N, C-alpha and C positions, 0 to 999 in steps of 0.2 A: 624347794618346793618338793613336798613329800611326794611321792608316786602314788597311781590311782591306787594301788593297790595295797596301802600305810594302812596299817590300825593300829590303832592305842593298843597297851600292852592288857586293857581291860582293869576286871578288880579284883590281879591279885598286884596291882604295884601297890609298893612301900607306902604308907602316908607321909614319907616328910618326899616323895617324891622323889625322882630317878638319882642316882649318882654313879662316880666315875672314882672308884678306891681300886688303892693301890698297894700289893702288898709285896715287902720287899728285905732280903738281907741274903746272907754270904749261902752258898752249896751246905748242907745237911739239920737248916736250920726249920724244915717241913712244910714250905711253900705249898708245891704238890701235895702235898698228907693236906694242910690245913685246903686248898683250892678244891678237893674234893668233899672233903666233909661239910664247906657250905653250902658246895652244888647237891648233895644229900639233904644240909637243913634245909633245902632250901624248894626241892624237891615232893619233902614232907607236909608243906604250909601248901600243898597245890599249885605249884609256879609249874614253869615249863623251862628251861633255859639252853642252850648248849653249852657243851666245852668245844674249847678250843686251845691246840698247842702250836706249839714251836718245835725241831730239834729233842725228841722231849731221849731221855738215855734211853729206851727201846727202842727208837729209828725206826717206829712205827704210827700210826693214827693214832693216840693211843695218852694217858696221862699215869701215869707208872708209880708208885712211890719206894723207898729204898725199904720201905716197913711191907712190903708185898701187895700194897694195894693197886687196883688197875681200872680206868674206865674208857670206853674209846671217846675217841675226839677227832674234831675238824682237826686239819692239818694247815695249817696257814702258811699259805706260799707266799712270792713277793706282789705275787698278783693277783692275787687275793681280795676282792672286795668286801670288807666287812658288811658293808652298809644294805649291799645286794645280794648278799648271804641272807640277815636277818629279812629283808623284801621279800624273797624267793623262797623261803619257808613262811610267813604271810599268806604269800602267793597260794601256795598250797597247801594254809587252810590252818597252817601250824598255827601256835601261837606261843610267842618269845616273849618273857616277862625281863629277863638278866643274861647276861654270860659270863660263863667263867673262863679267863685266859691267863691260861699256863704259859710258861716260859715266853714274856708279853717281854719279853728285854730283847729277843731275835724277831721282834716284828719290826717292821720299817716304819718311819718315823709319819711313813701317809697313813697308818692305820691307825696306829696313835690318835690321830687325829679325827677319824671314823670312828673310834670309836666315843669319843669327844659328841661325835654328833650323835649320836645313838643316842647317846643319855640327855643331851640336848635337845634332841630335833624329834626323838621316837620314844622317848621316857621308857628305856631300856636302862638298865642296873648293868654294870660293867664293875667284876670285879677282877682286877688286874695281880698278878704274881710273879717276882720273876727278882732280879738278879740287879742289883744297881748295875758296881764296874766289873773290867773285864779282866785278865789276870796282867795288866797291864793296871791295874788302879783307875782306869779310867771308867767315865760313867759311858754305857751304850746307849746311841743315838735314842731310841726308842723311852730307855727310863728317863734319862734326863726329863722330856717332852715328858714323863708321866708326872714325874716331881715337878714338872711349870703348872699342868693339865688338871692335876687330879682334885677331886674336891677332899679327898683324906687318904691321908699320906700312913702307912703303917712298917714300920719296923716287927720284923716278928722279934720275939722274945725267948724263941724257944736257944740255951747259953748252946755254944758253938764253940772250942775250945781247939786251941794252935796245940801243938804236942808240946809248948815250953808250959801251959800249963794258962795262959792268958787266953785273954777274950778273941777268939776266932774273927776277925773282921775282914780279909782280904783270901781272895781265889786264885792262887798262886796256879799258872801252868807248867807243870814237870813233863820236860823233853829227856829221853836218858839220861835220869839222873837228875837234873840240874835245874834250878827257875829259870824260864823263859824270858826275855824281855823284848824281844822281836816278833813278829810271826801276823798272821791275818786274824784279826777280831775274834771272828765264831772258829773254833777247832772241837768238833763234838770228843767227849771224852768221858772220864766218873774218875769216882772216887774211890774206889775199891779195888781193884789193880794197881797191887805196888809194883810189880815187874812189868807193866803195859809201857810200850813207847812213849805215848802220849797220856799222862793223868792229871789231876787237878787236885789241889792240895790247899786248905785251908788253915790260913798262917796270922798269926796277930801281926800290925806294921812290921813293927820294929824287925822280925825276920822277914814278912814278906821283901825288905830293904835291901836284907843285905843277906840274901837267899838261901839261906838255914833253913833247912828241912829235918832237922835233926836227928836225933837215931844214926 
């Protein structure tokens, strides 16, 4: 049962009805850039939405990209109820037609269920962006649930290459110069600082499995 202050999203709903869409790919394939572009495009058509993220590389409540774009965002924490967040916005008089959910692989499984509920029961479009697998090549629990629930799953087509020239598929965690095989599933790092104690590097399957970082 929707709360008393529940409102449908109004005349800016898409004609096909609300949908849950998941856009995924390895690091450096432009997920955050596409997230901001999509939010911009919907905003230009008069739709109103929220941008959410978790564990952005900036460590701040914003979505940032490696090409310099940035946008303020709601930081998703373990205890954030996404349905309550949207309903509060409605209760305050705002209209929410869609959510842009960057780094959705780091959300909780319960929050992915909430995103599906927002689509099915509240008519809010949800566009989720994130990695599929962790540094060990295992699915993130939230990403797995998105694969299971999403109306549409899209692998981003921006080509990311391994050092050998093959297609980069997997995200290696590099600790003190070696590919890590054990550790916490989520450790924040980036791909830019080659000398950092903990960093990430996109590798093809062959070199992820052998731990060969090239050079």
